[in-house]
C-alpha positions as CSV (number, residue, x, y, z in Angstrom):
1,M,-20.9,-82.4,-56.8
2,S,-19.5,-85.2,-58.9
3,S,-17.6,-87.9,-57.0
4,R,-14.8,-87.4,-59.5
5,E,-14.1,-84.0,-57.9
6,L,-13.5,-85.7,-54.5
7,Y,-10.7,-88.0,-55.7
8,A,-7.3,-87.2,-54.0
9,K,-5.6,-88.3,-57.2
10,D,-6.9,-88.3,-60.8
11,P,-8.6,-91.7,-61.3
12,G,-8.1,-91.6,-65.0
13,D,-10.9,-93.1,-67.2
14,V,-13.8,-93.7,-64.8
15,L,-15.0,-96.7,-66.9
16,W,-12.8,-99.8,-66.8
17,A,-13.7,-102.4,-69.4
18,V,-12.5,-106.0,-68.6
19,P,-12.7,-108.5,-71.4
20,A,-15.0,-111.3,-70.3
21,G,-14.0,-115.0,-70.8
22,G,-16.1,-118.1,-70.4
23,S,-19.7,-119.1,-71.2
24,A,-23.0,-118.2,-69.8
25,R,-24.6,-121.4,-68.5
26,F,-28.3,-122.1,-68.4
27,N,-29.7,-125.0,-66.4
28,W,-33.2,-126.3,-67.3
29,D,-33.3,-128.7,-64.4
30,Y,-35.5,-127.0,-61.8
31,D,-35.6,-129.8,-59.3
32,A,-34.5,-129.1,-55.7
33,G,-30.7,-128.6,-55.4
34,R,-28.3,-129.0,-52.5
35,E,-30.0,-128.5,-49.2
36,R,-27.2,-126.5,-47.7
37,L,-27.1,-124.0,-50.6
38,L,-30.8,-123.6,-50.7
39,A,-30.8,-122.9,-47.0
40,L,-28.2,-120.3,-47.5
41,Y,-30.3,-118.8,-50.4
42,Q,-33.3,-118.6,-48.0
43,K,-31.1,-116.9,-45.4
44,G,-29.9,-114.5,-48.1
45,K,-33.4,-113.5,-48.8
46,D,-34.4,-113.2,-45.2
47,K,-31.4,-111.0,-44.3
48,Q,-31.9,-108.3,-47.0
49,W,-31.9,-104.8,-45.5
50,D,-32.1,-101.2,-46.4
51,A,-29.0,-99.1,-45.7
52,N,-31.1,-95.9,-45.5
53,L,-33.1,-97.4,-42.6
54,R,-30.8,-99.7,-40.7
55,I,-27.8,-97.3,-40.5
56,D,-28.0,-94.1,-38.5
57,W,-26.7,-91.6,-41.0
58,D,-27.4,-88.7,-38.7
59,L,-24.4,-89.7,-36.6
60,E,-21.6,-87.1,-36.8
61,V,-18.2,-88.1,-38.1
62,D,-15.0,-86.0,-37.6
63,P,-13.3,-86.4,-41.1
64,Y,-10.0,-85.7,-39.4
65,D,-10.4,-88.5,-36.9
66,P,-13.1,-90.7,-38.4
67,L,-12.0,-94.0,-36.8
68,G,-10.3,-92.8,-33.5
69,T,-7.0,-94.1,-34.8
70,P,-4.2,-93.8,-32.2
71,D,-0.9,-92.2,-33.2
72,E,0.9,-95.5,-32.7
73,A,-1.2,-97.1,-35.5
74,M,0.0,-94.6,-38.1
75,S,2.9,-95.9,-40.3
76,L,4.8,-92.6,-40.0
77,Y,4.6,-92.6,-36.2
78,G,8.1,-92.4,-34.6
79,T,9.8,-91.2,-37.8
80,P,11.3,-87.8,-38.6
81,Y,8.5,-87.1,-40.9
82,W,5.9,-87.6,-38.1
83,D,7.8,-85.2,-35.8
84,K,7.6,-82.5,-38.5
85,L,3.8,-82.8,-38.9
86,T,1.6,-80.2,-37.1
87,A,-1.6,-81.3,-35.4
88,K,-3.5,-80.1,-38.4
89,D,-1.3,-82.2,-40.7
90,R,-1.8,-85.3,-38.6
91,G,-5.6,-84.9,-38.8
92,E,-5.3,-84.5,-42.6
93,L,-3.1,-87.6,-42.7
94,R,-5.8,-89.6,-40.8
95,R,-8.5,-88.3,-43.2
96,N,-6.4,-89.4,-46.2
97,Y,-5.7,-92.8,-44.8
98,T,-9.3,-93.4,-44.0
99,A,-10.4,-92.2,-47.5
100,W,-7.8,-94.4,-49.1
101,Q,-8.7,-97.5,-47.1
102,F,-12.5,-97.1,-47.4
103,S,-12.1,-96.3,-51.1
104,Q,-10.4,-99.7,-51.6
105,F,-13.3,-101.3,-49.7
106,L,-15.7,-99.4,-52.1
107,H,-13.9,-100.5,-55.2
108,G,-13.7,-104.1,-53.9
109,E,-17.4,-104.1,-53.3
110,Q,-18.1,-103.0,-56.8
111,G,-15.8,-105.8,-57.9
112,A,-17.7,-108.3,-55.7
113,M,-21.0,-107.2,-57.3
114,V,-19.6,-107.8,-60.8
115,C,-18.1,-111.1,-59.8
116,A,-21.3,-112.3,-58.2
117,A,-23.1,-111.4,-61.4
118,R,-20.5,-113.4,-63.3
119,I,-21.0,-116.4,-61.0
120,T,-24.8,-116.1,-61.5
121,E,-24.2,-116.2,-65.3
122,A,-21.5,-118.9,-65.4
123,V,-22.0,-121.4,-62.6
124,P,-23.7,-124.6,-63.9
125,D,-25.8,-125.3,-60.8
126,L,-29.2,-123.6,-60.3
127,D,-29.0,-123.6,-56.5
128,A,-25.8,-121.6,-56.8
129,K,-27.3,-119.2,-59.3
130,F,-30.2,-118.6,-56.8
131,Y,-27.8,-117.7,-54.0
132,S,-25.4,-115.6,-56.0
133,A,-28.3,-113.5,-57.3
134,T,-28.9,-112.5,-53.6
135,Q,-25.2,-111.7,-53.3
136,V,-25.4,-109.2,-56.2
137,M,-27.9,-107.2,-54.2
138,D,-25.8,-107.4,-51.1
139,E,-22.7,-106.1,-52.8
140,A,-24.7,-103.3,-54.5
141,R,-25.8,-102.3,-51.0
142,H,-22.2,-102.4,-49.7
143,A,-21.0,-100.2,-52.5
144,E,-23.8,-97.8,-51.9
145,I,-22.9,-97.6,-48.2
146,Y,-19.1,-97.0,-48.6
147,S,-19.7,-94.5,-51.4
148,R,-22.1,-92.5,-49.1
149,F,-19.8,-92.7,-46.2
150,L,-16.8,-91.4,-48.2
151,Q,-18.7,-88.6,-50.0
152,E,-20.9,-87.4,-47.1
153,K,-18.7,-88.0,-44.1
154,I,-15.0,-87.9,-45.3
155,G,-15.4,-85.8,-48.5
156,M,-12.6,-87.6,-50.3
157,L,-12.0,-90.7,-52.4
158,Y,-8.9,-92.5,-53.8
159,P,-8.5,-94.4,-57.0
160,V,-8.4,-98.2,-57.0
161,N,-5.1,-99.6,-55.8
162,D,-3.1,-101.3,-58.6
163,N,-2.8,-104.6,-56.8
164,L,-6.5,-104.8,-56.2
165,K,-7.2,-103.9,-59.8
166,T,-4.8,-106.6,-61.1
167,L,-6.5,-109.3,-59.0
168,L,-9.9,-108.2,-60.1
169,G,-8.8,-108.3,-63.8
170,D,-7.3,-111.7,-63.4
171,T,-10.4,-113.0,-61.7
172,L,-12.8,-111.7,-64.3
173,Q,-10.8,-112.6,-67.4
174,D,-10.4,-116.3,-66.5
175,S,-12.8,-118.4,-68.5
176,R,-13.1,-121.1,-65.8
177,W,-16.4,-120.7,-63.9
178,D,-14.9,-121.4,-60.5
179,M,-12.3,-118.6,-60.7
180,P,-14.7,-115.7,-59.7
181,Y,-15.5,-117.8,-56.6
182,L,-11.8,-118.3,-55.8
183,G,-10.6,-114.8,-56.6
184,M,-13.6,-112.9,-55.0
185,Q,-15.3,-115.1,-52.4
186,V,-12.1,-116.6,-51.0
187,L,-9.3,-114.0,-51.6
188,I,-10.8,-110.5,-51.9
189,E,-13.8,-111.1,-49.7
190,G,-11.8,-113.0,-47.2
191,L,-9.2,-110.3,-46.8
192,A,-11.8,-107.6,-46.8
193,L,-13.7,-109.4,-44.1
194,A,-10.7,-109.6,-41.9
195,A,-9.8,-105.9,-42.5
196,F,-13.4,-104.9,-41.7
197,G,-13.2,-107.0,-38.5
198,V,-10.0,-105.3,-37.2
199,I,-11.5,-101.8,-37.7
200,R,-14.9,-102.8,-36.3
201,D,-13.3,-104.2,-33.1
202,T,-11.0,-101.2,-32.6
203,T,-12.9,-98.1,-33.6
204,D,-14.9,-96.3,-30.9
205,K,-16.8,-94.3,-33.5
206,P,-20.5,-95.4,-33.8
207,L,-21.1,-94.9,-37.5
208,P,-18.2,-96.8,-39.0
209,K,-18.8,-99.5,-36.3
210,Q,-22.4,-99.9,-37.5
211,I,-21.4,-99.9,-41.2
212,L,-18.7,-102.6,-40.7
213,A,-20.7,-104.8,-38.4
214,Y,-23.7,-104.9,-40.7
215,I,-21.7,-105.4,-43.9
216,M,-19.7,-108.2,-42.2
217,Q,-23.0,-110.0,-41.4
218,D,-23.6,-110.3,-45.1
219,E,-20.0,-111.2,-46.0
220,A,-20.1,-114.1,-43.6
221,R,-22.7,-115.7,-45.8
222,H,-20.7,-114.9,-49.0
223,V,-17.6,-116.7,-47.7
224,A,-19.8,-119.7,-46.6
225,F,-21.2,-119.8,-50.2
226,G,-17.7,-119.9,-51.8
227,R,-16.6,-122.6,-49.4
228,M,-19.6,-124.8,-50.1
229,A,-19.4,-124.5,-53.9
230,L,-15.6,-124.9,-54.2
231,R,-15.3,-127.7,-51.6
232,D,-17.7,-129.8,-53.6
233,Y,-16.2,-129.0,-57.0
234,Y,-12.5,-129.3,-56.1
235,K,-13.0,-132.8,-55.0
236,Q,-13.5,-133.7,-58.6
237,L,-10.4,-132.0,-60.0
238,T,-7.1,-133.6,-60.9
239,D,-3.9,-132.8,-59.0
240,A,-2.7,-130.7,-62.0
241,E,-5.9,-128.7,-61.9
242,L,-5.6,-128.1,-58.2
243,R,-2.1,-126.9,-58.5
244,E,-3.2,-124.4,-61.1
245,R,-5.7,-123.0,-58.6
246,E,-3.0,-123.0,-55.9
247,E,-0.7,-120.9,-58.1
248,F,-3.5,-118.4,-58.6
249,V,-4.0,-118.3,-54.8
250,I,-0.3,-117.7,-54.1
251,E,-0.1,-114.9,-56.6
252,G,-3.3,-113.4,-55.3
253,C,-2.2,-113.6,-51.7
254,Y,1.0,-111.7,-52.4
255,L,-1.0,-109.1,-54.2
256,M,-3.4,-108.7,-51.3
257,R,-0.6,-108.6,-48.8
258,D,1.0,-105.7,-50.7
259,R,-2.3,-104.0,-51.3
260,L,-3.1,-102.5,-47.9
261,R,0.0,-100.4,-47.4
262,G,-1.3,-97.0,-48.4
263,L,1.9,-95.8,-50.0
264,E,-0.1,-93.5,-52.2
265,V,-1.2,-91.5,-49.1
266,M,2.4,-90.9,-47.9
267,E,3.5,-90.0,-51.4
268,D,0.8,-87.3,-51.3
269,F,2.5,-85.9,-48.2
270,G,5.8,-85.6,-50.0
271,I,7.4,-88.7,-48.7
272,P,9.6,-90.6,-51.2
273,T,8.2,-94.0,-52.2
274,A,11.3,-95.9,-50.9
275,D,10.9,-94.2,-47.5
276,A,7.2,-94.8,-47.4
277,A,7.6,-98.5,-48.2
278,A,10.4,-98.9,-45.6
279,Y,8.4,-97.2,-42.8
280,T,5.4,-99.3,-43.6
281,E,7.4,-102.5,-43.5
282,Q,8.9,-101.5,-40.1
283,S,5.6,-100.5,-38.5
284,P,4.6,-103.0,-35.8
285,Y,0.9,-102.1,-36.2
286,V,1.1,-102.7,-40.0
287,Q,2.8,-106.0,-39.5
288,L,0.1,-107.2,-37.0
289,F,-2.7,-105.8,-39.2
290,R,-1.3,-107.6,-42.3
291,K,-1.1,-110.9,-40.4
292,L,-4.6,-110.6,-39.2
293,L,-5.8,-109.9,-42.7
294,F,-5.2,-113.6,-43.5
295,S,-7.2,-114.9,-40.6
296,R,-10.1,-115.7,-42.9
297,I,-8.3,-116.6,-46.1
298,V,-5.8,-119.3,-44.9
299,P,-8.4,-121.6,-43.1
300,C,-10.8,-121.2,-46.1
301,V,-8.2,-122.2,-48.6
302,K,-7.3,-125.2,-46.6
303,D,-11.0,-126.1,-46.1
304,I,-11.7,-126.1,-49.8
305,G,-8.9,-128.5,-50.5
306,L,-6.0,-126.3,-51.7
307,W,-3.1,-127.1,-49.4
308,G,-0.2,-128.3,-51.6
309,E,3.4,-127.9,-50.5
310,R,4.1,-124.8,-52.5
311,L,1.1,-123.0,-51.1
312,Q,2.1,-124.0,-47.6
313,R,5.6,-122.6,-48.2
314,A,4.1,-119.3,-49.4
315,Y,2.1,-119.0,-46.3
316,R,5.1,-119.8,-44.1
317,D,7.0,-117.1,-46.0
318,M,4.1,-114.6,-45.2
319,G,4.1,-115.7,-41.6
320,V,0.5,-116.8,-41.7
321,F,0.7,-120.6,-42.0
322,E,-0.5,-121.4,-38.5
323,M,-3.8,-119.6,-39.3
324,G,-4.8,-122.7,-41.3
325,D,-6.0,-124.2,-38.0
326,S,-8.3,-121.3,-37.2
327,N,-12.0,-122.1,-36.6
328,L,-13.6,-120.3,-39.6
329,D,-17.1,-121.3,-38.7
330,L,-16.7,-119.7,-35.2
331,L,-15.4,-116.5,-36.7
332,M,-18.3,-116.3,-39.1
333,A,-20.8,-117.0,-36.4
334,Q,-19.4,-114.3,-34.3
335,D,-19.6,-111.8,-37.2
336,E,-23.3,-112.5,-37.5
337,E,-23.9,-112.4,-33.8
338,L,-22.1,-109.1,-33.3
339,A,-24.4,-107.4,-35.9
340,E,-27.5,-108.8,-34.2
341,K,-26.2,-107.7,-30.8
342,L,-25.5,-104.2,-32.1
343,D,-29.1,-104.0,-33.4
344,V,-30.5,-105.0,-30.1
345,E,-28.4,-102.5,-28.2
346,R,-29.1,-99.6,-30.6
347,F,-32.9,-100.1,-30.8
348,A,-33.2,-100.7,-27.0
349,A,-31.4,-97.4,-26.4
350,E,-33.6,-95.7,-28.9
351,E,-36.7,-97.2,-27.3
352,A,-35.5,-96.1,-23.8
353,A,-35.0,-92.6,-25.2
354,R,-38.4,-92.5,-26.7
355,T,-40.0,-93.7,-23.4
356,A,-38.2,-91.1,-21.5
357,E,-39.3,-88.4,-23.9
358,V,-42.9,-89.5,-23.6
359,A,-42.7,-89.6,-19.8
360,E,-41.2,-86.1,-19.8
361,A,-44.0,-84.8,-22.0
362,V,-46.6,-86.4,-19.8
363,A,-45.0,-84.9,-16.7
364,R,-44.8,-81.5,-18.3
365,G,-48.5,-81.7,-19.3
366,A,-49.5,-82.7,-15.7
367,E,-47.6,-79.7,-14.3
368,E,-49.2,-77.3,-16.8
369,D,-52.7,-78.8,-15.9
370,G,-51.9,-78.3,-12.2
371,A,-50.8,-74.8,-12.7
372,A,-54.0,-74.0,-14.7
373,G,-56.2,-75.5,-11.9
């Protein structure tokens, strides 16, 4: 079956051509580069993995409750529309919400793959080219995983959200080589990383937990890459150039804030757009989720040197200003450690099961031998 047949809405033309700006930059200086970036490049090589082998795709997923989402976390909960829904309707609503959310993750990962390829092409430093080449492979793997999860386990996809598409277009069309870093590594990846983390830490379903934990292990390296490269470069920029980047961040953050509302899903259930928007804005869960989404972006923006008054005002308006003091290094370290811990627990359990199976077979054989004697 074509994936196009699984879209809840017509995605339109499946090919989206974005005019490219800027130059492809070659660097003939093959001397050693920055030690930190080369170390990250080595880590990127060492941490490559195969989604077919590391993830247990045999795990069952209930498409009508794929994440174990409680009623209270649904934007419609407590509204007249919710009261009219049957149990079957509520399951279908969960399925659509998960399809919509993970579809945006999928489209974002394809965008990240294209942006990483653009960084490889445009960044002037060879050490950065080396690392971003490993990221292209990471993002391809992530897109593969989300696509498989949606097609095989949920059976539904949604088209790319307009706000995400706008930010991707703005990021890719800018001729300045640092803008794919800023748009993708800091904004889109930062927000996605936080969204992955909220779901990873709240779901009790093993397959999505595996998927999110392992992808986040890669993403922690990607955000570190963006921070290193931009922190070094932005020290060289004039105040006017920094303000231009801050304007881009402000616009991008408002787009990202308004992206993860899922109004398209509620519209599919016959709810007028104005009502859907109002219920979403009033939902305590959505308000908390939206705030947590900026837990990675705000400290990263501050760390790379973009912290002017207008940007600070925008973060106060969004209610996320205080997140600028979050310990980003600690958050990233925890993302990597959780993936390793999950691996240890999974494979220890599998080894114990295999040991028990062998012991049972040996015991059964001994019983059969005794009976024969």
